[in-house]
N, C-alpha and C positions, 0 to 999 in steps of 0.2 A: 198182493204183498205190498206194493207201493202205497196203497191206500192206508194199510195198517201203520206203515212207517210214518206217513203223513199225520195220521190220527194221534199216534204216540207223541210226535213232535209237538202237535197242537196242545196236547194234555200237559206236556212238560213246560211249554211256553206259558200255559195257564197258571201252573204252580209258580213259575217265575214271576208272573204278574202279581199273584197273591203275596209272595214273599216281599216283592218290591213295595207293594201297597202297605203291607204291615210295617215295613221298615220306615216308611214315611208317616205311618199312623194316619194315612189318608183313606178313611173308610169310603169317602165319595169316589175315590179312584177305584177302590175294590168293587163298589157297586157298578160303576161304569164298565169295569172289566167283565163282571158277570153278565151284564146286559149285552155287551158286544159279543162275548163268546157264546151266549145263548142264541143270539141272532145267527152267528156263523154256523153253530150246530144245527139250528132249525133249517137253514138253507141247505146245508150238506145233506141232511136227512131227506129233504124234499127232492134234491137232485138224485139221491140214491133211489128213491121210490120211482122217479121218472125213468131212470135207467132200467130198473127192474121191470117196469111196464113195457118198455121197448126192448 
């Protein structure tokens, strides 16, 4: 349950980043946000698979 709460919080933070970037009209900021969140997501998925293996 805690994992889902964390995931939803991350998703809401992500939308907050998008709104903030659009407010600034800083598409570079938006691109960096996607890269950073993509990396975090990939790491989280890898850890999830490691946990499932063990």
